[in-house]
SEVO-8462 format. One record per residue: residue number from 1; residue in three letters; x, y, z of N, C-alpha, C in turn. Coordinates in steps of 0.02 Angstrom, whole numbers. Layout:
 kolro milum n.east n.north   n.up ca.east ca.north  ca.up c.east c.north   c.up
   NUM   ALA      X       Y      Z       X        Y      Z      X       Y      Z
...
***
This chain:
 kolro milum n.east n.north   n.up ca.east ca.north  ca.up c.east c.north   c.up
     1   UNK  -1091     204   -974   -1046      150   -954  -1067      85   -987
     2   UNK  -1019      51  -1016   -1035      -11  -1050  -1060     -63  -1002
     3   UNK  -1113     -97  -1021   -1142     -149   -978  -1110    -216   -995
     4   UNK  -1061    -237   -954   -1027     -300   -965  -1032    -341   -901
     5   UNK  -1027    -408   -907   -1029     -450   -847   -970    -436   -802
     6   UNK   -981    -444   -737    -927     -436   -688   -878    -494   -695
     7   UNK   -816    -477   -710    -767     -529   -727   -717    -543   -672
     8   UNK   -728    -518   -612    -679     -527   -559   -664    -601   -547
     9   UNK   -715    -643   -547    -704     -713   -534   -674    -750   -593
    10   UNK   -671    -716   -651    -645     -749   -711   -572    -735   -723
    11   UNK   -540    -697   -678    -470     -682   -687   -430    -747   -682
    12   UNK   -385    -761   -731    -347     -823   -729   -304    -826   -667
    13   UNK   -300    -885   -637    -257     -893   -579   -184    -890   -599
    14   UNK   -167    -911   -661     -99     -908   -685    -92    -847   -729
    15   UNK    -70    -792   -702     -68     -730   -740      2    -703   -747
    16   UNK     53    -742   -733     121     -719   -739    148    -737   -808
    17   UNK    188    -692   -835     220     -703   -899    295    -705   -889
    18   UNK    327    -757   -914     398     -767   -902    438    -707   -928
    19   UNK    421    -682   -987     458     -627  -1015    456    -564   -973
    20   UNK    397    -549   -945     390     -490   -903    429    -498   -839
    21   UNK    427    -558   -809     465     -569   -748    540    -566   -761
    22   UNK    562    -588   -820     633     -582   -838    652    -509   -842
    23   UNK    610    -468   -874     624     -396   -878    629    -365   -809
    24   UNK    582    -383   -766     583     -356   -698    645    -379   -660
    25   UNK    664    -442   -671     724     -467   -638    786    -430   -661
    26   UNK    792    -418   -726     849     -380   -751    850    -309   -724
    27   UNK    791    -280   -719     788     -211   -694    808    -205   -621
    28   UNK    782    -251   -579     800     -246   -508    873    -261   -498
    29   UNK    900    -307   -538     972     -321   -534   1012    -259   -552
    30   UNK    990    -223   -603    1025     -162   -624   1023    -109   -570
    31   UNK    965    -101   -537     958      -51   -484   1004     -68   -425
    32   UNK   1004    -131   -405    1046     -151   -347   1120    -142   -364
    33   UNK   1141    -163   -423    1211     -155   -443   1230     -81   -445
    34   UNK   1185     -40   -469    1199       32   -471   1210      60   -401
    35   UNK   1168      42   -354    1174       69   -287   1233      39   -250
    36   UNK   1250     -24   -264    1311      -52   -235   1371     -14   -261
    37   UNK   1372      -2   -325    1428       33   -356   1438     102   -326
    38   UNK   1382     136   -313    1385      203   -284   1418     204   -216
    39   UNK   1409     149   -178    1438      147   -111   1514     152   -114
    40   UNK   1544     131   -170    1617      130   -176   1645     186   -219
    41   UNK   1602     226   -249    1627      277   -295   1609     348   -275
    42   UNK   1568     359   -225    1550      427   -206   1610     461   -172
    43   UNK   1609     526   -174    1665      564   -147   1672     557    -72
    44   UNK   1618     535    -39    1621      528     34   1655     463     56
    45   UNK   1665     417      8    1696      353     24   1764     348     -8
    46   UNK   1808     304     19    1872      292    -15   1859     267    -86
    47   UNK   1903     285   -131    1895      265   -201   1929     198   -212
    48   UNK   1890     150   -235    1916       83   -249   1917      73   -325
    49   UNK   1958      27   -349    1967       19   -422   1909     -17   -454
    50   UNK   1849      12   -448    1789      -22   -475   1771       3   -545
    51   UNK   1798      60   -565    1781       86   -630   1830      68   -685
    52   UNK   1884      34   -667    1935       18   -716   1939     -56   -730
    53   UNK   1894     -95   -703    1897     -167   -711   1869    -189   -778
    54   UNK   1814    -157   -800    1780     -176   -862   1786    -121   -914
    55   UNK   1776    -137   -978    1774      -85  -1030   1721     -33  -1013
    56   UNK   1732      28  -1036    1690       85  -1016   1616      74  -1030
    57   UNK   1599      50  -1090    1528       41  -1106   1496     -13  -1064
    58   UNK   1531     -69  -1055    1504     -123  -1013   1497    -101   -941
    59   UNK   1546     -63   -917    1543      -36   -848   1482       8   -840
    60   UNK   1468      51   -890    1411       96   -886   1345      58   -888
    61   UNK   1341       8   -932    1279      -30   -938   1264     -69   -875
    62   UNK   1315    -101   -846    1305     -143   -787   1293    -102   -723
    63   UNK   1329     -47   -716    1330      -13   -651   1299      57   -650
    64   UNK   1283      84   -709    1257      152   -711   1192     157   -751
    65   UNK   1152     104   -749    1088      104   -785   1029      99   -738
    66   UNK   1039     118   -676     986      112   -626    925     153   -642
    67   UNK    934     214   -666     876      257   -681    838     229   -741
    68   UNK    875     204   -791     841      173   -849    800     113   -826
    69   UNK    826      75   -779     790       17   -753    725      38   -719
    70   UNK    728      93   -681     667      118   -648    616     141   -700
    71   UNK    639     172   -753     594      193   -807    559     132   -837
    72   UNK    597      77   -847     567       16   -872    514     -10   -823
    73   UNK    529      -7   -758     480      -26   -708    415      14   -715
    74   UNK    421      78   -729     361      119   -737    318      94   -795
    75   UNK    350      77   -851     313       51   -908    278     -14   -890
    76   UNK    315     -59   -858     286     -124   -838    229    -114   -789
    77   UNK    236     -68   -742     183      -56   -693    120     -31   -726
    78   UNK    126      18   -772      68       42   -808     34     -13   -848
    79   UNK     75     -56   -878      48     -111   -918     11    -161   -874
    80   UNK     40    -181   -818      10     -232   -776    -54    -206   -743
    81   UNK    -53    -146   -717    -112     -121   -682   -170    -113   -730
    82   UNK   -157     -93   -792    -210      -86   -841   -235    -155   -865
    83   UNK   -188    -199   -880    -207     -265   -904   -245    -306   -853
    84   UNK   -221    -305   -791    -256     -343   -738   -325    -313   -725
    85   UNK   -331    -247   -728    -396     -215   -717   -446    -235   -771
    86   UNK   -423    -238   -833    -467     -258   -888   -488    -330   -879
    87   UNK   -441    -375   -862    -459     -445   -853   -506    -455   -795
    88   UNK   -498    -415   -743    -538     -424   -683   -608    -394   -690
    89   UNK   -612    -334   -720    -676     -299   -720   -706    -288   -789
    90   UNK   -673    -312   -841    -702     -309   -907   -684    -246   -946
    91   UNK   -701    -188   -919    -683     -124   -950   -658     -78   -895
    92   UNK   -617     -30   -915    -585       14   -866   -635      61   -833
    93   UNK   -689      79   -869    -738      123   -837   -779      88   -784
    94   UNK   -773      21   -779    -808      -17   -728   -765     -32   -666
    95   UNK   -706      -3   -663    -663      -14   -604   -698      12   -542
    96   UNK   -708     -31   -490    -734       -6   -426   -678      29   -389
    97   UNK   -683      95   -382    -627      135   -358   -604     114   -288
    98   UNK   -652     103   -243    -634       85   -174   -597      19   -172
    99   UNK   -620     -30   -211    -586      -95   -212   -517     -90   -243
   100   UNK   -512     -51   -296    -447      -40   -328   -397     -11   -277
   101   UNK   -418      40   -240    -373       70   -191   -356      20   -135
   102   UNK   -404     -20   -116    -391      -70    -64   -336    -118    -87
   103   UNK   -340    -140   -148    -290     -186   -175   -221    -153   -180
   104   UNK   -220     -91   -201    -157      -55   -205   -126     -48   -135
   105   UNK   -166     -30    -86    -141      -21    -18   -116     -87     10
   106   UNK   -151    -142     -5    -130     -207     20    -62    -226     -6
   107   UNK    -47    -206    -67      18     -222    -97     73    -175    -74
   108   UNK     57    -111    -64     108      -60    -53    121     -46     20
   109   UNK     69     -35     59      76       -6    126    114     -49    176
   110   UNK    102    -115    181     138     -154    232    214    -149    226
   111   UNK    241    -158    166     313     -153    156    338     -82    167
   112   UNK    298     -33    146     319       37    155    324      54    229
   113   UNK    274      34    269     277       47    341    335      11    374
   114   UNK    349     -51    352     404      -89    381    471     -56    366
   115   UNK    482     -36    304     547       -7    288    555      62    322
   116   UNK    501     100    328     505      164    363    522     154    436
   117   UNK    493     103    467     507       88    537    580      69    547
   118   UNK    605      25    503     675        4    509    722      63    498
   119   UNK    709     104    448     751      162    435    750     212    493
   120   UNK    693     218    526     688      262    583    731     237    641
   121   UNK    730     172    654     773      143    706    846     156    689
   122   UNK    865     145    626     934      157    605    953     230    610
   123   UNK    904     274    598     916      346    605    936     363    677
   124   UNK    898     336    725     913      351    795    977     317    819
   125   UNK    998     265    783    1062      233    798   1120     267    762
   126   UNK   1106     321    727    1156      360    691   1193     319    638
   127   UNK   1158     274    605    1188      233    553   1194     274    489
   128   UNK   1254     282    461    1262      319    398   1221     286    343
   129   UNK   1190     328    303    1148      303    249   1075     302    267
   130   UNK   1060     302    332     991      305    356    979     367    399
   131   UNK   1032     399    420    1027      457    465   1005     519    426
   132   UNK    951     550    450     929      615    423    960     670    466
   133   UNK    970     728    437    1004      782    473    961     844    474
   134   UNK    914     847    522     867      903    524    900     969    540
   135   UNK    961     966    569     995     1029    586   1021    1063    523
   136   UNK   1022    1027    466    1045     1057    404    986    1083    365
   137   UNK    991    1146    343     936     1175    304    929    1143    236
   138   UNK    981    1106    215     979     1075    149    952    1004    151
   139   UNK    932     980    209     907      912    215    839     912    250
   140   UNK    797     866    231     732      860    262    739     823    329
   141   UNK    695     838    376     695      806    441    665     736    437
   142   UNK    672     698    490     644      631    493    568     634    486
   143   UNK    536     677    525     464      683    523    439     704    454
   144   UNK    474     751    424     454      774    357    461     718    306
   145   UNK    511     676    314     521      620    268    465     568    276
   146   UNK    443     556    337     387      511    349    324     536    313
   147   UNK    310     601    321     251      630    290    256     623    214
   148   UNK    314     638    187     323      634    114    315     562     88
   149   UNK    342     514    126     337      445    104    265     420    105
   150   UNK    227     439    156     159      415    164    108     453    121
   151   UNK    127     511     97      82      549     53    110     553    -17
   152   UNK    158     511    -32     184      500   -100    209     564   -134
   153   UNK    252     601    -98     288      655   -132    361     656   -110
   154   UNK    388     596   -100     459      591    -83    503     617   -141
   155   UNK    479     610   -202     517      637   -258    521     713   -255
   156   UNK    466     745   -236     466      818   -227    513     838   -171
   157   UNK    513     800   -117     556      815    -61    630     813    -82
   158   UNK    648     762   -120     716      758   -145    731     816   -192
   159   UNK    683     834   -233     693      889   -279    702     956   -243
   160   UNK    669     963   -186     672     1026   -147    733    1029   -102
   161   UNK    749     973    -69     803      973    -20    867     940    -45
   162   UNK    870     921   -108     925      882   -135    917     810   -112
   163   UNK    963     766   -131     956      695   -117    950     681    -43
   164   UNK    903     637    -26     896      614     43    949     563     59
   165   UNK    952     542    123     996      487    141    978     427     97
   166   UNK   1028     387     76    1016      334     27    958     287     44
   167   UNK    952     268    108     898      223    126    829     251    114
   168   UNK    824     317    118     760      350    108    750     371     35
   169   UNK    804     387      1     800      415    -66    766     371   -117
   170   UNK    770     305   -108     741      261   -158    664     265   -161
   171   UNK    634     295   -111     561      299   -109    532     348   -160
   172   UNK    575     384   -195     550      433   -244    508     400   -298
   173   UNK    529     342   -322     494      310   -377    426     283   -354
   174   UNK    422     261   -292     358      238   -265    307     295   -264
   175   UNK    330     355   -249     285      412   -249    255     424   -317
   176   UNK    294     418   -369     269      429   -437    217     376   -455
   177   UNK    233     313   -442     187      259   -458    120     267   -422
   178   UNK    122     282   -358      61      283   -320     17     344   -337
   179   UNK     48     400   -353       8      457   -375    -28     440   -441
   180   UNK      7     404   -484     -25      382   -546    -84     335   -531
   181   UNK    -73     289   -484    -126      241   -468   -185     274   -433
   182   UNK   -172     326   -395    -228      363   -365   -271     395   -419
   183   UNK   -238     423   -470    -275      457   -523   -306     410   -574
   184   UNK   -276     352   -584    -296      307   -639   -370     288   -637
   185   UNK   -397     259   -584    -468      240   -586   -515     300   -589
   186   UNK   -494     356   -560    -535      416   -562   -541     443   -633
   187   UNK   -485     443   -669    -485      466   -739   -528     419   -781
   188   UNK   -521     354   -771    -561      306   -809   -636     316   -795
   189   UNK   -653     329   -732    -723      340   -714   -749     405   -745
   190   UNK   -707     457   -744    -727      522   -771   -737     519   -847
   191   UNK   -692     485   -882    -696      482   -954   -754     439   -978
   192   UNK   -773     388   -938    -831      346   -950   -825     302  -1013
   193   UNK   -769     304  -1047    -759      262  -1106   -685     253  -1118
   194   UNK   -665     192  -1132    -594      178  -1145   -568     215  -1206
   195   UNK   -611     231  -1253    -588      262  -1315   -559     331  -1303
   196   UNK   -576     363  -1247    -549      428  -1231   -484     425  -1191
   197   UNK   -471     367  -1161    -412      361  -1118   -346     373  -1155
   198   UNK   -336     347  -1216    -273      360  -1251   -258     434  -1259
   199   UNK   -309     475  -1266    -297      547  -1273   -273     577  -1208
   200   UNK   -299     553  -1152    -274      576  -1087   -202     554  -1076
   201   UNK   -187     492  -1096    -119      466  -1090    -71     504  -1135
   202   UNK    -95     526  -1193     -53      563  -1239    -27     628  -1208
   203   UNK    -66     658  -1165     -44      718  -1130     19     704  -1089
   204   UNK     19     648  -1053      78      629  -1014    137     611  -1059
   205   UNK    123     578  -1115     177      559  -1160    212     620  -1190
   206   UNK    173     671  -1207     202      732  -1234    238     772  -1179
   207   UNK    209     772  -1120     238      812  -1065    304     783  -1040
   208   UNK    314     717  -1046     374      686  -1019    439     715  -1045
   209   UNK    453     712  -1110     516      740  -1135    521     815  -1126
   210   UNK    465     851  -1131     467      924  -1120    490     939  -1049
   211   UNK    462     903  -1001     480      914   -931    553     897   -918
   212   UNK    577     843   -950     647      823   -940    695     875   -968
   213   UNK    676     907  -1023     718      959  -1052    718    1022  -1008
   214   UNK    659    1043   -986     653     1104   -947    693    1100   -882
   215   UNK    693    1041   -850     726     1033   -785    791     993   -790
   216   UNK    821     992   -849     883      953   -858    938     975   -811
   217   UNK    942    1040   -796     995     1066   -753    973    1073   -681
   218   UNK    915    1047   -664     889     1051   -596    879     980   -569
   219   UNK    935     948   -553     933      879   -529    936     877   -453
   220   UNK    902     829   -421     870      771   -452    798     782   -476
   221   UNK    773     844   -470     703      855   -489    691     839   -562
   222   UNK    739     854   -605     730      841   -676    715     768   -691
   223   UNK    747     723   -653     736      652   -663    679     625   -621
   224   UNK    665     657   -565     617      631   -516    548     661   -521
   225   UNK    539     713   -561     474      747   -564    420     700   -589
   226   UNK    358     711   -568     302      669   -589    297     666   -665
   227   UNK    298     724   -697     289      726   -770    350     701   -807
   228   UNK    407     697   -774     467      669   -807    464     594   -813
   229   UNK    419     562   -775     418      489   -772    351     458   -791
   230   UNK    298     495   -785     232      465   -795    218     447   -868
   231   UNK    259     474   -915     250      452   -984    266     378   -991
   232   UNK    312     352   -949     325      280   -950    264     240   -931
   233   UNK    229     260   -880     169      225   -859    113     233   -911
   234   UNK    112     291   -945      62      301   -998     75     253  -1056
   235   UNK    138     245  -1076     154      197  -1129    134     126  -1108
   236   UNK    144     109  -1045     124       43  -1021     49      33  -1025
   237   UNK     11      84  -1007     -62       80  -1012    -85      71  -1084
   238   UNK    -54     109  -1129     -72      102  -1200    -56      33  -1226
   239   UNK      1       6  -1206      19      -61  -1228    -31    -113  -1203
   240   UNK    -55    -104  -1141    -105     -150  -1114   -170    -145  -1152
   241   UNK   -190     -85  -1171    -251      -76  -1210   -246    -109  -1278
   242   UNK   -188    -102  -1310    -176     -134  -1374   -179    -210  -1366
   243   UNK   -147    -236  -1314    -145     -307  -1302   -215    -335  -1291
   244   UNK   -257    -298  -1255    -324     -322  -1238   -375    -313  -1294
   245   UNK   -366    -261  -1335    -419     -242  -1381   -402    -251  -1455
   246   UNK   -339    -261  -1471    -318     -265  -1542   -295    -335  -1558
   247   UNK   -321    -364  -1611    -300     -430  -1633   -240    -423  -1680
   248   UNK   -186    -458  -1665    -125     -454  -1705   -102    -524  -1724
   249   UNK    -74    -530  -1783     -48     -594  -1806     16    -611  -1767
   250   UNK     34    -675  -1769      95     -696  -1735    156    -663  -1766
   251   UNK    154    -653  -1831     210     -619  -1865    218    -548  -1839
   252   UNK    162    -512  -1833     164     -444  -1808    188    -442  -1736
   253   UNK    166    -490  -1696     187     -492  -1626    261    -506  -1620
   254   UNK    287    -553  -1659     358     -568  -1657    399    -508  -1681
   255   UNK    374    -474  -1732     409     -414  -1756    411    -360  -1702
   256   UNK    355    -353  -1666     352     -304  -1612    401    -321  -1557
   257   UNK    407    -385  -1540     453     -407  -1487    525    -392  -1507
   258   UNK    544    -411  -1568     613     -401  -1590    629    -327  -1596
   259   UNK    584    -289  -1627     595     -217  -1635    600    -182  -1568
   260   UNK    556    -200  -1522     557     -169  -1455    622    -185  -1419
   261   UNK    645    -248  -1423     707     -267  -1390    766    -229  -1419
   262   UNK    768    -222  -1485     824     -185  -1517    824    -113  -1495
   263   UNK    765     -82  -1494     760      -12  -1473    783      -3  -1401
   264   UNK    756     -44  -1356     771      -37  -1285    845     -50  -1271
   265   UNK    872    -103  -1300     943     -119  -1289    988     -64  -1317
   266   UNK    970     -37  -1375    1010       16  -1406   1013      78  -1361
   267   UNK    956      96  -1332     954      154  -1287    999     143  -1227
   268   UNK    994      84  -1196    1033       70  -1136   1107      69  -1152
   269   UNK   1126      41  -1209    1197       34  -1226   1227     100  -1252
   270   UNK   1189     137  -1292    1217      195  -1327   1205     261  -1291
   271   UNK   1155     265  -1248    1139      329  -1216   1162     329  -1143
   272   UNK   1197     380  -1123    1218      389  -1054   1162     425  -1017
   273   UNK   1130     389   -971    1071      418   -937   1088     477   -893
   274   UNK   1152     486   -877    1172      541   -833   1195     603   -871
   275   UNK   1198     600   -936    1217      658   -976   1155     684  -1011
   276   UNK   1130     741   -986    1065      766  -1009   1070     813  -1069
   277   UNK   1130     823  -1096    1140      874  -1146   1170     849  -1211
   278   UNK   1169     783  -1221    1196      756  -1283   1146     707  -1313
   279   UNK   1148     701  -1379    1107      652  -1413   1033     661  -1401
   280   UNK    997     605  -1394     925      607  -1384    906     639  -1317
   281   UNK    950     632  -1267     936      660  -1202    929     736  -1205
   282   UNK    961     766  -1253     957      839  -1261    885     861  -1273
   283   UNK    845     817  -1303     775      831  -1317    728     791  -1271
   284   UNK    756     759  -1221     716      720  -1174    688     656  -1203
   285   UNK    715     634  -1260     686      578  -1296    721     511  -1285
   286   UNK    776     512  -1248     809      448  -1236    764     401  -1196
   287   UNK    733     426  -1144     688      385  -1104    623     371  -1142
   288   UNK    601     419  -1183     541      406  -1224    552     347  -1270
   289   UNK    610     344  -1302     625      289  -1347    631     223  -1308
   290   UNK    661     226  -1249     665      166  -1207    595     142  -1189
   291   UNK    551     188  -1170     482      169  -1152    445     138  -1211
   292   UNK    455     165  -1271     423      137  -1330    448      66  -1342
   293   UNK    514      56  -1336     541      -11  -1346    512     -61  -1297
   294   UNK    509     -43  -1234     482      -89  -1184    408    -103  -1197
   295   UNK    370     -50  -1214     298      -60  -1229    289    -108  -1287
   296   UNK    330    -101  -1339     326     -147  -1396    341    -219  -1376
   297   UNK    384    -228  -1327     400     -296  -1303    343    -325  -1261
   298   UNK    311    -283  -1222     260     -308  -1175    198    -335  -1211
   299   UNK    181    -305  -1267     121     -327  -1303    127    -400  -1324
   300   UNK    179    -421  -1360     185     -492  -1378    196    -537  -1318
   301   UNK    233    -514  -1268     244     -555  -1209    178    -573  -1175
   302   UNK    132    -525  -1173      68     -538  -1142     24    -585  -1183
   303   UNK     43    -595  -1246       8     -642  -1289     42    -710  -1291
   304   UNK     96    -718  -1252     131     -781  -1249    192    -786  -1294
   305   UNK    203    -735  -1337     260     -736  -1382    325    -724  -1343
   306   UNK    373    -768  -1351     437     -760  -1320    443    -787  -1249
   307   UNK    386    -802  -1218     388     -824  -1148    421    -893  -1141
   308   UNK    407    -939  -1188     438    -1005  -1183    513   -1000  -1188
   309   UNK    538    -961  -1236     610     -953  -1245    642    -921  -1184
   310   UNK    609    -869  -1158     637     -833  -1101    630    -871  -1036
   311   UNK    593    -926  -1035     586     -965   -974    644   -1014   -964
   312   UNK    682   -1029  -1017     736    -1076  -1012    795   -1046   -974
   313   UNK    813   -1078   -919     872    -1057   -881    866    -991   -846
   314   UNK    805    -965   -839     797     -899   -808    755    -901   -744
   315   UNK    749    -960   -714     707     -965   -655    730    -918   -599
   316   UNK    796    -911   -592     823     -867   -541    807    -794   -557
   317   UNK    810    -776   -622     796     -708   -642    722    -692   -635
   318   UNK    680    -741   -651     608     -731   -643    589    -725   -569
   319   UNK    625    -761   -527     614     -754   -455    630    -683   -432
   320   UNK    685    -655   -457     702     -586   -440    646    -539   -463
   321   UNK    616    -554   -521     561     -513   -545    501    -517   -499
   322   UNK    485    -576   -473     428     -583   -427    441    -547   -361
   323   UNK    504    -545   -341     522     -514   -277    544    -441   -286
   324   UNK    537    -413   -345     569     -349   -361    547    -292   -315
   325   UNK    483    -290   -297     461     -235   -253    495    -239   -185
   326   UNK    498    -299   -157     529     -307    -91    604    -295    -95
   327   UNK    636    -320   -147     708     -308   -154    721    -234   -161
   328   UNK    680    -200   -200     691     -129   -211    685     -89   -145
   329   UNK    633    -102   -107     622      -63    -46    675     -77      7
   330   UNK    701    -138     10     743     -158     67    816    -169     49
   331   UNK    835    -162    -15     904     -179    -32    955    -132     -3
   332   UNK    934     -71     13     983      -24     42   1004     -44    112
   333   UNK    965     -85    146     983     -104    215   1047    -147    216
   334   UNK   1052    -201    176    1116     -237    175   1174    -194    149
   335   UNK   1159    -150    102    1213     -107     76   1239     -61    129
   336   UNK   1193     -30    167    1213       16    220   1252     -22    274
   337   UNK   1225     -79    296    1257     -117    349   1326    -142    330
   338   UNK   1333    -170    271    1397     -197    250   1448    -142    236
   339   UNK   1426     -84    214    1473      -30    204   1499      -4    271
   340   UNK   1456      -1    321    1479       18    388   1531     -32    412
   341   UNK   1518     -96    404    1567     -147    424   1631    -141    383
   342   UNK   1625    -129    318    1683     -127    274   1730     -69    293
   343   UNK   1702     -14    315    1742       46    329   1768      49    401
   344   UNK   1750      -1    441    1770        2    511   1845      -7    521
   345   UNK   1879     -42    477    1950      -54    484   1983     -58    416
   346   UNK   2048     -56    416    2085      -61    354   2075    -130    322
   347   UNK   2058    -130    258    2049     -193    223   2086    -190    157
   348   UNK   2111    -245    132    2146     -244     67   2100    -223     11
   349   UNK   2128    -194    -41    2088     -166    -95   2042    -218   -126
   350   UNK   2066    -280   -132    2025     -331   -165   1964    -352   -124
   351   UNK   1962    -332    -60    1906     -352    -17   1840    -323    -41
   352   UNK   1843    -268    -80    1780     -238   -103   1741    -287   -147
   353   UNK   1776    -332   -182    1741     -380   -225   1697    -426   -184
   354   UNK   1722    -451   -128    1683     -495    -86   1625    -456    -53
   355   UNK   1638    -393    -38    1584     -351    -10   1530    -340    -62
   356   UNK   1550    -329   -125    1502     -323   -180   1455    -382   -181
   357   UNK   1485    -441   -182    1446     -503   -187   1400    -511   -127
   358   UNK   1426    -496    -67    1386     -502     -6   1327    -454     -8
   359   UNK   1339    -393    -33    1285     -344    -38   1230    -368    -85
   360   UNK   1251    -395   -142    1203     -419   -192   1162    -478   -165
   361   UNK   1196    -527   -137    1161     -586   -110   1117    -566    -51
   362   UNK   1142    -522     -8    1103     -500     49   1039    -465     28
   363   UNK   1042    -425    -25     983     -390    -50    931    -439    -75
   364   UNK    954    -489   -112     908     -538   -141    876    -581    -86
   365   UNK    916    -606    -40     891     -649     13    841    -611     58
   366   UNK    858    -550     76     813     -510    119    747    -497     83
   367   UNK    750    -479     19     688     -467    -19    646    -529    -24
   368   UNK    678    -587    -36     641     -650    -42    606    -668     23
   369   UNK    641    -659     79     613     -676    144    553    -631    160
   370   UNK    560    -567    146     505     -520    160    445    -536    116
   371   UNK    457    -554     53     403     -573      8    367    -635     34
   372   UNK    407    -685     53     378     -750     71    340    -748    137
   373   UNK    367    -713    186     339     -718    254    303    -655    278
   374   UNK    306    -601    238     275     -539    262    228    -509    210
   375   UNK    255    -486    155     214     -446    109    162    -487     72
   376   UNK    181    -546     47     132     -585      8     75    -611     52
   377   UNK     88    -637    112      31     -656    155    -15    -598    171
   378   UNK     14    -539    186     -28     -481    200    -64    -457    137
   379   UNK    -31    -462     80     -61     -442     17   -124    -482      4
   380   UNK   -121    -547     14    -179     -590      3   -234    -577     55
   381   UNK   -213    -567    117    -262     -557    170   -297    -489    165
   382   UNK   -259    -436    155    -287     -369    154   -321    -353     87
   383   UNK   -299    -387     34    -326     -373    -32   -395    -402    -44
   384   UNK   -417    -445     -1    -483     -475     -9   -480    -546    -32
   385   UNK   -537    -573    -53    -540     -644    -70   -504    -662   -134
   386   UNK   -491    -613   -178    -453     -627   -238   -384    -596   -230
   387   UNK   -336    -621   -269    -268     -597   -264   -265    -523   -281
   388   UNK   -228    -486   -241    -223     -414   -251   -184    -398   -314
   389   UNK   -193    -336   -339    -159     -314   -399    -84    -312   -387
   390   UNK    -45    -339   -433      28     -339   -427     58    -281   -465
***
């Protein structure tokens, strides 16, 4: 193990990057819009004219890119957890495992327990969207869902029982992230040197598209499986290692930012994430290319390139990025509640537009309030004397 000074106290107090927060803000906005859109387009709900308002490509990018947004979140999460660990402890093999887990729990568990409690209350109130149906062999029970959520295999549960109730189903991505985080410090400790870590990450990078191809016709497992998504986190880790250990010129960094943005935007615009048998998706490479593009963007952003430009006029979007975890976990609650209200009586067709807006604003406001008065105070208190890992 490399003998380096303990750097925990040297972590910069200002560690946010405008560009990364903008990316997170765009991603959480995409996820919320996707789930709002689903409330009005599923076969179980009346069909409203939501798919004919915008051109087909713009409609798909705005309202059907939720899974791509989650994939981007995976890349960002791998990048941040690796970069912050290096800044805090110097080298990855020096990560104190117990402290790492404590910080992860401080960030994750309070909000997770809160949303599970609220969903359980709504379940017993028979609220659609939160109600589990244990009498159906095709659905998981309430108790089984609690166990899956707390042991981070909600994605497996969805893959086995088909999609869960919407309020519970979003927990699949949290399961993938946390299983990665459980393994991350242990792998770093076992390898004993950062130079071996890229080879371990390469295994996940190769497995990702292979897994997506093998399970393309077995949804949602094909999209939700651990190996279908962890290549995104592996690319994020690699990008953080490059950012921390490789010296690059400003020209190279700017080129990386532009190239990464072009790649990522091209994938989102040109590839239909729901069609697994055409184009790059046929080989499981559509998400791989998206992950590469995002990783190329994160390296220069972490060096300060592009952050000044992306900070102009984006304060609201950066705020969404800071609140993205809370918005993600709790946004289904306003959606479920407003859809129940919307369907209670006959309403004119145009009323769905106002409901759309109310759902979006309600998701943002609820996430901001939970961040400000619940999760962030507990994060600081439970994470210890230094700010917990974000």
